[in-house]
C-alpha positions in Angstrom: -4.5 -147.0 -59.4 -7.8 -147.6 -60.8 -6.2 -147.4 -64.5 -4.8 -150.3 -64.8 -1.6 -151.2 -66.4 0.2 -149.4 -69.1 -0.7 -150.3 -73.0 2.0 -150.3 -75.1 1.2 -149.6 -78.3 3.3 -151.7 -81.2 5.5 -149.9 -83.7 3.4 -150.0 -86.3 0.6 -148.1 -84.7 2.9 -145.3 -83.3 3.9 -144.5 -87.3 0.0 -144.8 -88.3 -0.5 -142.6 -85.9 2.3 -140.2 -86.5 1.3 -140.6 -90.2 -2.7 -139.4 -89.1 -1.1 -136.8 -87.2 0.7 -134.8 -90.3 -2.4 -135.6 -92.2 -4.6 -133.4 -89.7 -1.8 -130.9 -89.4 -1.5 -130.7 -93.8 -5.3 -130.3 -93.8 -5.7 -128.0 -91.1 -3.1 -126.0 -92.5 -4.7 -126.3 -96.6 -7.9 -125.3 -94.9 -6.4 -122.0 -93.2 -5.0 -121.1 -96.5 -8.2 -122.0 -98.3 -10.5 -119.2 -95.7 -7.8 -116.9 -95.6 -8.2 -116.3 -99.2 -11.7 -117.4 -99.8 -12.9 -113.8 -99.8 -10.5 -112.6 -102.7 -11.6 -114.9 -104.7 -15.0 -113.9 -104.5 -13.9 -110.4 -105.4 -12.3 -112.1 -108.1 -15.5 -113.7 -109.2 -17.8 -110.4 -108.7 -15.5 -108.5 -110.8 -16.6 -111.1 -114.0 -20.0 -110.9 -113.4 
């Protein structure tokens, strides 16, 4: 009622959004893996110091 009409996105904008979403998910997964492995890396380095 107060929002106005629907906003149509172009094909290029939809594809750009999908690419950005994929990159965000990949970054989040990689960050999670690195955070999971970081304590093991710290222990590994401490053994050599």
